[in-house]
N, C-alpha and C positions, 0 to 999 in steps of 0.2 A: 286726791291730794288737795283739792280745792278747800277741804275743811280747814286747812291752815289759815285761810282768810279770816275765820272767826276767832282764831287763837292769837294772832299777831297783827298789829296795825302796820300799814305800809309807812315808809319814811315820808315826811311831809315837806313839800317845797314851799319856802317862804319868799324867795326872791332870787335875784341874779347872783347874790353873794354865795349861795349854796347850791346853785343849779347843777354843777358838775358832780359834786359829792352826792347830791340827791339822785342824779341819773344813774350813777354807779350802784348806789344802795337799792334803788328801785329795781334795777335789773336782777340783782341778787335775790331780792324779795320775790319777784315774779317767777324766777326760775325755780324757787323752792315751792311756790304755790302750784304752778302749772307751766312748764316750758312752752307749750303751744300758745300761751297768752302773750308771750313776747313777740311772736310772729304777728299777732293781731295788732299789737301796739306799734311795731316798727313798719308794718305793711310789707314785710319780706316773708312771704309764706313758703314753707318747704313742701306744701301740698299743691297740686294743680288746681286751677280755678274751677274746673268742672269736675268736682269730686263726685264719683258715681256711687260710692259706698254711703248708703243712707245714714247709718249710725255715725260714721265719721263726719258727714256733712252737718248733722245735728250737733255733734260734739263741738265742731269748729264754730258754729253759730253761737252756741251757748257760751263758749270760751270767749268769743269776741264781745258779747254783751257784758260778761263779767269783767273783762279787761277795762271797759269804760267805767264801770263802778269802782274798780281799783284805782284808776287814774283820778277820778273825782275825789276819792278819799285821800289821795296822795298829794294833794295840793291844798294850800291854805284857803279858807272860805272866800276871801276876797278874789282869789284867782279862779276858784271853782265857779263863782258867780258870773265870770266872763265867758264860760264855756256852755254851749248848748248840749243838753243831754242826748239829743237825737244824732249827734255826730258819731262817727265811727271812732274806734280806739286810736287809730292812726291820726285822725284829724284832731282829736283831743291832745294827743302826744305832741303834735306839731305846734300847738299854740304856745306852751311854755318854752319850747325850743326856739321859736321865732322871737319871742319876747325877751327871754332871759339869757340865751347863750351868746347873743351878739352884743349884749350890753356889758360884757366883761372883757373887753379887748386888752385892758391893762393887767388882767388877773394873772396871765402866765408869768409876767415880769414881777408881779407882787410875790407870787409863789417862789420864783427863782431867788429873790432877795431873802425871803423867809428861809429857804433851804440853805443858802450860803452863810446865813447868820445863826443857824441852828446850833445849839449846844446841848450837851447831855445834862438833864436835870434829874430824871429818875434813873432807872436801870439802863444798862446798855441795850437790852432787848426793847425797851420802850423807845429809846433814842433811834434805833434801827427802824422800828415801826413808823416813827414820825418821818424819817427820811423816805421810806417807801411810800407812805401816804401822800406826801407832797409830790413826789415824782409821778405817782399814778394819777393824781389830779391834773398835773400839767400835761401828761400824755393824753388824757381824755380831751384836752383842749387842742390837741394836734401839735404840742410842743414837748416832745419827749426829752427827758434829762439824760445826757450821756453818762455812761457808767463811771467815767473818770471823775466827773463832778460829784457823783454820789460817793465815790470812794474817798475823794478829798474831804468831803463834808464829814464822813465817818471818822477818818483818821485825825482830823483837826478839831472835831467837835466833842470828842469824848472828854471825860474828866481828866484833869492834869495827872492824877496818880496812875492813869493808864497810858500816858504818853511814852514811857520807856518801852512799852510793848508795841507801839505803832511804828517804831523805827524800822523794824525788820520788814514790815509790809510796805513801807515807803521805799525801801531799798529794792524789793521785788518789783514794785511798780516802775521804778526808774530803769531797772534792767530790762523789763518787758518793753518799755517805750523805746529804749535805745536800740533794741534788736529789730523793732519794726520800722523805725524812722529811716534805716538804711535801705529799706525796700518799700517805699511809701506808695503802694498800689492800692486799688480799691479792695482787692482780696486781703492784703495785709492789714488794712484798716478794719475790715470785718473781723479778722483774726484777733486784732488788738482788742476790739470790743468784747469778744468772747473771753479772752484771757483776763481782761479786767473784771468781767462779771464773776469769773471763778475766784479771782483775788478778793473781790468784795465779799463773796460768800465765806472765803477762808478767814478774812479779817473779822467779819461779823461773828463767826463761830469762835474764833480765837479770843477776841475781846470779851465775849460773854463768859468764856471759860476762865480767863484771868480774873474777871470780876468775881465770879462765883468762888474761885479758889481763895481770893483775898478775904472774902466774907467768912469762909470756913475757918480761916486762921485767926479771926478776931475773937 
């Protein structure tokens, strides 16, 4: 599977502004190349330190060396110049993490503002993808977006011609919330989140259907 490395280039880190996106994309890339490589990069191995199987030991060592090469290719030249090639994959990984992940303290709030001001420009499907992308980026920073916020952004951000269809989902949301507030326990809050996730999925599918139906009538 390592032959994938010669077919596709890894995502390239440019600086703190794209660190979290890069980290997510790099993990996807590495998992497609060789899942064992991610173990070498993060330093969290699923294999014992004293591997007795010779073939497995050699495979792990080879994978670890390749992981270093992938990381050096996955950062901009000016960043790569600051990294010593004799470092382990995990040591190389920690350099951009230390340098760029901490320099974006305001980024979760920038993303939240971007999310709450998001409006549909292209298709409903593209709009939903943008909501999920921003929510995922924020979650990677340790600031997950609650489903209620995502749902509100979806229902209020779609094009005006879809607003008549959002009323039913807003009514369902209000009904769910009223049922749960009468018993505001930790369990009921968790149940509320699950029900809102289901409502978000239903609203997303419904709005896509309404949009496609309107296009067919044109």
